[in-house]
ROSE-4610 file (N, C-alpha, C; in Angstrom, 1 decimal, always signed):
// ROSE-4610
residu = [X/X/X/X/X/X/X/X/X/X/X/X/X/X/X/X/X/X/X/X/X/X/X/X/X/X/X/X/X/X/X/X/X/X/X/X/X/X/X/X/X/X/X/X/X/X/X/X/X/X/X/X/X/X/X/X/X/X/X/X/X/X/X/X/X/X/X/X/X/X/X/X/X/X/X/X/X/X/X/X/X/X/X/X/X/X/X/X/X/X/X/X/X/X/X/X/X/X/X/X/X/X/X/X/X/X/X/X/X/X/X/X/X/X/X/X/X/X/X/X/X/X/X/X/X/X/X/X/X/X/X/X/X/X/X/X/X/X/X/X/X/X/X/X/X/X/X/X/X/X/X/X/X/X/X/X/X/X/X/X/X/X/X/X/X/X/X/X/X/X/X/X/X/X/X/X/X/X/X/X/X/X/X/X/X/X/X/X/X/X/X/X/X/X/X/X/X/X/X/X/X/X/X/X/X/X/X/X/X/X/X/X/X/X/X/X/X/X/X/X/X/X/X/X/X/X/X/X/X/X/X/X/X/X/X/X/X/X/X/X/X/X/X/X/X/X/X/X/X/X/X/X/X/X/X/X/X/X/X/X/X/X/X/X/X/X/X/X/X/X/X/X/X/X/X/X/X/X/X/X/X/X/X/X/X/X/X/X/X/X/X/X/X/X/X/X/X/X/X/X/X/X/X/X/X/X/X/X/X/X/X/X/X/X/X/X/X/X/X/X/X/X/X/X/X/X/X/X/X/X/X/X/X/X/X/X/X/X/X/X/X/X/X/X/X/X/X/X/X/X/X/X/X/X/X/X/X/X/X/X/X/X/X/X/X/X/X/X/X/X/X/X/X/X/X/X/X/X/X/X/X/X/X/X/X/X/X/X/X/X/X/X/X/X/X/X/X/X/X/X/X/X/X/X/X/X/X/X/X/X/X/X/X/X/X/X/X/X/X/X/X/X/X/X/X/X/X/X/X/X/X/X/X/X/X/X/X/X/X/X/X/X/X/X/X/X/X/X/X/X/X/X/X]
num = [1/1/1/2/2/2/3/3/3/4/4/4/5/5/5/6/6/6/7/7/7/8/8/8/9/9/9/10/10/10/11/11/11/12/12/12/13/13/13/14/14/14/15/15/15/16/16/16/17/17/17/18/18/18/19/19/19/20/20/20/21/21/21/22/22/22/23/23/23/24/24/24/25/25/25/26/26/26/27/27/27/28/28/28/29/29/29/30/30/30/31/31/31/32/32/32/33/33/33/34/34/34/35/35/35/36/36/36/37/37/37/38/38/38/39/39/39/40/40/40/41/41/41/42/42/42/43/43/43/44/44/44/45/45/45/46/46/46/47/47/47/48/48/48/49/49/49/50/50/50/51/51/51/52/52/52/53/53/53/54/54/54/55/55/55/56/56/56/57/57/57/58/58/58/59/59/59/60/60/60/61/61/61/62/62/62/63/63/63/64/64/64/65/65/65/66/66/66/67/67/67/68/68/68/69/69/69/70/70/70/71/71/71/72/72/72/73/73/73/74/74/74/75/75/75/76/76/76/77/77/77/78/78/78/79/79/79/80/80/80/81/81/81/82/82/82/83/83/83/84/84/84/85/85/85/86/86/86/87/87/87/88/88/88/89/89/89/90/90/90/91/91/91/92/92/92/93/93/93/94/94/94/95/95/95/96/96/96/97/97/97/98/98/98/99/99/99/100/100/100/101/101/101/102/102/102/103/103/103/104/104/104/105/105/105/106/106/106/107/107/107/108/108/108/109/109/109/110/110/110/111/111/111/112/112/112/113/113/113/114/114/114/115/115/115/116/116/116/117/117/117/118/118/118/119/119/119/120/120/120/121/121/121/122/122/122/123/123/123/124/124/124/125/125/125/126/126/126/127/127/127/128/128/128/129/129/129/130/130/130/131/131/131/132/132/132/133/133/133/134/134/134/135/135/135/136/136/136/137/137/137/138/138/138/139/139/139/140/140/140/141/141/141/142/142/142/143/143/143/144/144/144/145/145/145/146/146/146/147/147/147/148/148/148/149/149/149/150/150/150/151/151/151]
x = [+21.7/+21.3/+20.1/+20.3/+19.2/+18.1/+16.9/+15.8/+14.8/+14.1/+13.1/+11.7/+10.7/+9.4/+8.4/+7.7/+6.8/+5.4/+4.4/+3.0/+2.3/+1.7/+1.0/-0.5/-1.4/-2.8/-3.5/-2.8/-3.3/-2.2/-2.6/-1.6/-1.0/-1.8/-1.4/-0.2/-0.4/+0.6/+1.9/+1.8/+2.9/+3.6/+2.8/+3.4/+4.1/+3.6/+4.2/+5.6/+5.7/+6.9/+7.9/+7.5/+8.5/+8.8/+7.9/+8.2/+9.3/+9.2/+10.3/+11.6/+11.6/+12.8/+13.4/+12.5/+13.0/+13.7/+13.3/+14.0/+15.4/+15.6/+16.9/+17.9/+17.5/+18.4/+19.5/+20.6/+21.8/+22.2/+23.1/+23.6/+24.2/+23.9/+24.5/+23.7/+22.7/+21.9/+21.2/+21.1/+20.4/+19.4/+18.2/+17.1/+16.5/+16.3/+15.6/+14.2/+13.2/+11.8/+11.4/+10.9/+10.3/+8.9/+8.1/+6.7/+5.8/+4.8/+3.8/+3.3/+2.7/+2.0/+0.9/+0.8/-0.2/+0.2/+1.4/+1.7/+2.0/+2.3/+2.5/+3.9/+4.6/+6.0/+5.9/+5.0/+4.9/+4.4/+3.5/+3.0/+4.2/+5.0/+6.2/+7.1/+7.4/+8.3/+7.7/+6.4/+5.8/+6.0/+5.9/+6.1/+7.6/+8.5/+9.9/+10.2/+9.7/+9.9/+9.4/+8.3/+7.8/+8.8/+9.3/+10.3/+11.6/+11.9/+13.0/+12.7/+11.5/+11.1/+10.7/+10.4/+10.1/+8.6/+8.4/+7.1/+6.3/+7.0/+6.3/+5.5/+4.5/+3.8/+4.7/+4.8/+5.7/+4.8/+5.1/+4.3/+5.3/+4.8/+5.7/+6.4/+7.7/+8.4/+8.4/+7.3/+7.3/+7.7/+7.2/+7.4/+8.6/+9.2/+10.3/+11.6/+11.5/+12.5/+13.1/+13.3/+13.8/+13.3/+12.9/+12.5/+13.3/+13.6/+14.4/+13.6/+13.7/+13.0/+13.9/+13.7/+14.5/+13.9/+14.7/+14.3/+15.5/+15.5/+16.7/+17.9/+17.7/+18.6/+17.9/+18.6/+18.0/+17.4/+16.3/+15.7/+15.7/+16.3/+16.3/+15.4/+14.2/+13.3/+13.3/+13.7/+13.8/+12.8/+12.3/+11.5/+12.1/+12.8/+13.6/+13.0/+11.7/+11.0/+11.2/+11.1/+11.2/+12.6/+13.5/+14.9/+15.3/+14.3/+14.5/+15.1/+16.1/+16.8/+17.5/+17.8/+18.4/+19.9/+20.8/+22.2/+22.5/+21.6/+21.8/+22.3/+23.4/+23.9/+23.3/+22.4/+21.7/+22.3/+23.6/+24.2/+23.8/+23.4/+22.9/+23.9/+25.2/+26.3/+26.2/+25.9/+25.9/+24.8/+23.7/+22.6/+22.9/+23.2/+23.4/+24.6/+25.6/+26.8/+26.9/+25.7/+25.7/+25.5/+25.1/+24.9/+23.5/+22.6/+21.2/+20.9/+19.6/+19.1/+18.4/+18.8/+18.3/+17.4/+16.1/+15.1/+14.9/+15.1/+15.1/+14.0/+12.9/+11.9/+12.3/+12.0/+12.4/+13.9/+14.6/+16.1/+16.8/+16.1/+16.8/+17.2/+16.6/+16.9/+18.1/+18.7/+19.9/+20.9/+20.8/+21.6/+23.1/+23.7/+25.1/+25.5/+24.6/+24.9/+24.8/+24.2/+23.9/+25.1/+25.2/+26.3/+25.9/+26.9/+26.7/+25.9/+26.3/+25.6/+24.4/+23.2/+22.0/+20.9/+19.8/+18.6/+17.6/+17.4/+16.3/+15.0/+14.0/+12.6/+11.7/+11.0/+10.0/+8.7/+7.7/+6.3/+5.4/+4.6/+3.7/+2.3/+1.3/-0.1/-0.4/-1.2/-1.7/-3.2/-3.8/-5.3/-5.5/-6.7/-7.0/-6.1/-5.9/-5.0/-3.8/-3.8/-2.7/-1.5/-0.3/+0.9/+2.0/+2.8/+4.0/+5.2/+6.0/+7.2/+8.4/+9.2/+10.4/+11.6/+12.4/+13.6/+14.8/+15.6/+16.8/+18.0/+18.6/+19.8/+21.1/+21.9/+23.2/+24.2/+25.1/+26.1/+25.7/+26.8/+26.6/+25.7/+25.9/+25.1/+23.6/+23.2/+21.8/+21.2/+22.1/+21.6/+21.3/+22.2/+22.0/+20.8/+20.6/+19.4/+18.1/+18.1/+16.9/+16.6/+17.7/+17.5/+17.0/+17.5/+17.1/+15.6/+15.3/+13.9/+12.9/+13.3/+12.3/+12.4/+13.3/+13.4/+12.3]
y = [+50.8/+49.4/+49.1/+48.0/+47.5/+46.8/+47.1/+46.5/+45.9/+44.9/+44.3/+44.3/+44.7/+44.8/+43.9/+43.0/+42.1/+42.4/+42.3/+42.5/+41.1/+40.8/+39.6/+40.0/+39.2/+39.5/+38.7/+37.7/+36.8/+36.2/+35.7/+35.0/+33.8/+33.2/+32.0/+32.4/+33.6/+34.1/+34.4/+35.1/+35.4/+34.1/+33.1/+31.8/+31.1/+31.2/+30.6/+31.3/+32.6/+33.3/+32.8/+32.8/+32.4/+30.9/+30.1/+28.7/+28.5/+29.3/+29.2/+29.7/+30.7/+31.2/+30.1/+29.4/+28.3/+27.2/+27.0/+26.0/+26.5/+27.8/+28.4/+28.7/+28.9/+29.4/+28.3/+28.8/+27.9/+28.1/+27.2/+27.3/+28.6/+29.2/+30.5/+31.7/+31.5/+32.7/+33.4/+34.7/+35.5/+36.4/+36.2/+37.0/+37.8/+39.1/+39.9/+40.3/+40.3/+40.6/+41.8/+42.8/+44.0/+44.1/+44.7/+45.0/+45.2/+45.9/+46.2/+44.9/+45.0/+43.8/+43.4/+42.1/+41.6/+41.7/+42.2/+42.4/+41.1/+40.0/+38.7/+38.2/+38.6/+38.1/+36.6/+36.2/+34.8/+34.0/+34.5/+33.8/+33.6/+34.6/+34.5/+33.4/+33.4/+32.4/+31.0/+30.9/+29.5/+29.0/+29.8/+29.4/+29.0/+29.8/+29.6/+28.2/+28.0/+26.7/+25.5/+25.6/+24.5/+24.3/+25.4/+25.3/+24.6/+24.7/+24.0/+22.6/+22.2/+20.8/+20.7/+21.8/+21.7/+21.1/+20.1/+19.5/+20.1/+20.6/+21.1/+22.4/+22.7/+24.0/+25.1/+26.2/+27.3/+28.4/+29.0/+30.1/+31.2/+32.3/+33.4/+33.1/+33.3/+33.1/+34.3/+35.1/+36.4/+36.2/+35.2/+35.1/+34.2/+33.5/+32.6/+33.2/+34.2/+34.9/+34.1/+32.8/+32.0/+30.6/+30.1/+28.7/+28.1/+26.8/+26.1/+25.0/+24.9/+23.9/+23.1/+21.8/+20.9/+20.7/+20.9/+20.6/+20.2/+20.5/+20.3/+21.0/+22.1/+22.9/+23.3/+23.5/+24.0/+25.4/+25.8/+27.1/+27.7/+28.8/+29.6/+30.8/+30.8/+31.8/+32.7/+33.9/+34.8/+36.0/+36.3/+37.5/+38.3/+39.3/+40.0/+41.3/+41.5/+42.7/+43.0/+42.0/+42.2/+42.6/+42.6/+42.9/+44.4/+45.2/+46.6/+47.1/+47.9/+48.5/+47.5/+46.3/+45.3/+45.2/+45.0/+44.8/+43.3/+42.5/+41.1/+40.4/+39.6/+38.8/+37.4/+37.0/+35.7/+34.6/+34.8/+33.8/+33.8/+34.9/+35.0/+34.5/+34.7/+34.3/+32.9/+32.0/+30.6/+30.2/+31.0/+30.8/+31.6/+32.9/+33.8/+33.3/+32.8/+32.4/+30.9/+30.2/+28.8/+28.1/+26.9/+26.1/+26.1/+26.8/+26.9/+28.2/+28.4/+29.7/+30.4/+31.7/+32.5/+33.6/+33.6/+34.6/+35.4/+36.7/+37.6/+38.6/+38.6/+39.6/+40.7/+42.0/+43.2/+43.3/+43.0/+42.9/+44.2/+45.3/+46.6/+46.6/+45.7/+45.7/+45.0/+44.2/+43.5/+43.7/+44.9/+45.2/+44.9/+45.2/+45.0/+43.5/+42.6/+41.1/+40.6/+41.4/+40.9/+41.1/+40.2/+40.3/+41.5/+42.1/+43.1/+42.6/+41.4/+40.8/+40.0/+40.3/+39.7/+40.1/+39.4/+39.8/+40.4/+41.7/+42.4/+42.3/+41.9/+41.8/+42.7/+43.6/+44.5/+44.1/+43.8/+43.5/+44.6/+45.1/+46.2/+45.8/+46.2/+46.1/+46.9/+46.3/+47.1/+46.8/+46.5/+46.1/+45.0/+44.4/+43.4/+42.2/+41.7/+40.5/+40.8/+42.0/+42.4/+42.8/+42.5/+42.9/+43.3/+44.2/+44.6/+44.1/+43.3/+42.7/+43.2/+43.9/+44.5/+43.7/+43.3/+42.5/+43.5/+43.6/+44.5/+43.6/+43.1/+42.3/+43.1/+42.7/+43.3/+42.2/+42.3/+41.3/+40.5/+40.1/+39.3/+38.1/+37.3/+36.1/+36.4/+37.5/+37.8/+38.5/+39.2/+39.7/+38.5/+37.6/+36.4/+35.6/+35.5/+34.8/+35.5/+36.8/+37.5/+37.3/+37.3/+37.1/+35.7/+34.8/+33.4/+33.2/+33.9/+33.8/+34.4/+35.5/+36.2/+35.7/+34.7/+34.3/+33.3]
z = [-26.4/-26.2/-27.1/-27.8/-28.7/-27.9/-28.2/-27.5/-28.5/-28.1/-28.9/-28.2/-28.9/-28.2/-28.9/-28.1/-28.6/-27.9/-28.7/-28.1/-28.0/-26.9/-26.8/-26.4/-26.9/-26.6/-25.6/-25.0/-24.0/-23.2/-22.0/-21.2/-21.9/-22.8/-23.6/-24.5/-25.2/-26.1/-25.3/-24.2/-23.3/-22.9/-22.6/-22.2/-23.3/-24.6/-25.7/-26.0/-25.9/-26.0/-25.0/-23.7/-22.7/-22.8/-23.2/-23.4/-24.4/-25.6/-26.6/-26.0/-25.2/-24.5/-23.6/-22.9/-22.1/-22.8/-24.1/-24.9/-25.3/-25.3/-25.8/-24.8/-23.5/-22.5/-22.2/-21.7/-21.4/-20.0/-19.5/-18.1/-17.9/-16.8/-16.4/-16.9/-17.7/-18.1/-17.0/-17.0/-16.0/-16.7/-16.3/-16.8/-15.7/-15.9/-14.9/-15.4/-14.5/-14.9/-14.1/-14.8/-14.2/-14.7/-13.9/-14.3/-13.1/-13.3/-12.2/-11.6/-10.4/-9.9/-10.9/-11.2/-12.1/-13.5/-13.9/-15.3/-16.0/-15.3/-15.9/-15.7/-14.7/-14.4/-14.1/-13.3/-12.9/-14.1/-14.9/-16.1/-17.0/-17.2/-18.0/-17.5/-16.2/-15.7/-15.8/-15.7/-15.8/-17.2/-18.2/-19.6/-19.8/-19.2/-19.3/-18.7/-17.5/-16.8/-17.6/-18.3/-19.2/-20.3/-20.9/-21.9/-21.4/-20.1/-19.5/-19.1/-19.3/-18.9/-17.5/-16.8/-15.3/-15.3/-14.4/-14.3/-13.1/-12.1/-11.0/-11.3/-10.5/-10.6/-10.2/-11.0/-10.7/-10.2/-9.0/-8.5/-8.0/-7.6/-7.2/-5.9/-5.8/-4.6/-3.6/-3.7/-2.9/-1.5/-0.8/+0.6/+1.0/+0.0/+0.2/-0.4/-1.2/-1.9/-3.1/-2.9/-4.0/-4.0/-5.2/-5.4/-6.5/-6.3/-7.3/-7.9/-9.2/-9.9/-10.8/-11.0/-11.8/-13.1/-14.2/-15.5/-16.3/-17.6/-18.4/-17.8/-17.2/-16.4/-15.1/-14.0/-12.8/-13.1/-12.6/-12.7/-11.3/-11.1/-9.8/-10.0/-9.4/-9.5/-8.3/-8.4/-7.2/-7.3/-6.2/-6.1/-4.9/-5.3/-4.2/-3.8/-4.0/-3.7/-2.2/-1.4/+0.1/+0.6/-0.3/+0.1/-0.2/-0.6/-0.7/+0.6/+0.5/+1.6/+2.5/+2.0/+2.8/+2.4/+3.4/+3.1/+3.2/+3.4/+3.7/+2.5/+2.6/+1.5/+1.7/+0.8/+0.9/+0.1/-0.4/-1.2/-2.6/-3.2/-4.5/-5.5/-5.3/-6.2/-6.6/-5.7/-6.1/-7.1/-7.1/-8.1/-9.3/-9.2/-10.3/-11.2/-10.6/-11.3/-11.4/-11.1/-11.1/-12.5/-12.4/-13.7/-14.2/-13.5/-13.9/-14.6/-14.7/-15.3/-14.1/-14.0/-12.9/-13.4/-12.9/-13.2/-11.9/-12.0/-10.8/-11.1/-10.2/-10.3/-9.3/-9.7/-8.9/-8.7/-9.8/-9.8/-9.3/-9.5/-9.1/-7.6/-6.8/-5.4/-5.1/-6.0/-5.8/-6.9/-7.5/-8.7/-8.5/-7.3/-7.1/-7.2/-7.1/-7.2/-8.6/-9.5/-10.9/-11.8/-12.8/-13.8/-14.7/-15.3/-16.3/-17.5/-18.0/-19.1/-18.6/-19.2/-18.8/-19.8/-19.6/-20.4/-19.5/-19.6/-18.8/-19.6/-18.9/-19.6/-18.8/-19.5/-18.9/-19.5/-18.6/-19.0/-18.6/-19.6/-19.3/-19.7/-18.9/-19.2/-20.4/-21.4/-22.5/-22.7/-21.7/-21.7/-20.7/-20.7/-19.8/-19.9/-21.1/-21.3/-22.2/-22.8/-23.7/-22.9/-23.4/-22.8/-23.8/-23.4/-24.2/-23.4/-24.1/-23.5/-24.2/-23.4/-23.9/-23.5/-24.5/-24.2/-24.3/-23.3/-23.3/-23.0/-24.1/-24.0/-23.7/-22.8/-22.5/-22.7/-23.7/-24.0/-25.2/-25.9/-27.2/-27.0/-25.9/-25.6/-25.7/-25.0/-24.9/-26.2/-26.9/-28.2/-29.2/-29.2/-30.0/-29.5/-28.2/-27.7/-28.2/-28.1/-28.6/-30.0/-30.8/-32.3/-32.6/-31.8/-32.0/-31.6/-30.5/-29.9/-30.9/-31.6/-32.5/-33.9/-34.2/-35.6/-36.0]
């Protein structure tokens, strides 16, 4: 699997990268976000939302599991951390295979619901504000998306 690694030195740089990604995503795109607590998953999603034209404030859906935002495309932001060891079907298919863009934090907990083709994003701390963002595209659509993002 081909991966792309980007280093950012501030939340603003991370936001700029995800903003650009937000301008490039298409209906049905699925992005998974992994990273330790405080790594910048929500910051990344906020930039993505701005790139999609979302006007509302975006925050973590930790206690609600899923939040929906309207922009150029619908943004479905899921935090499925609380679903670890759960067999409950919460109707993910209508979002994951819908007409919007789906961002899933802690995606390993609902792996069986996710499509094979997707863009996995891993964010790692590299200092107080520095981050390493690893893009792991699976499928031609996402390889092309990464190349466009980094051009």
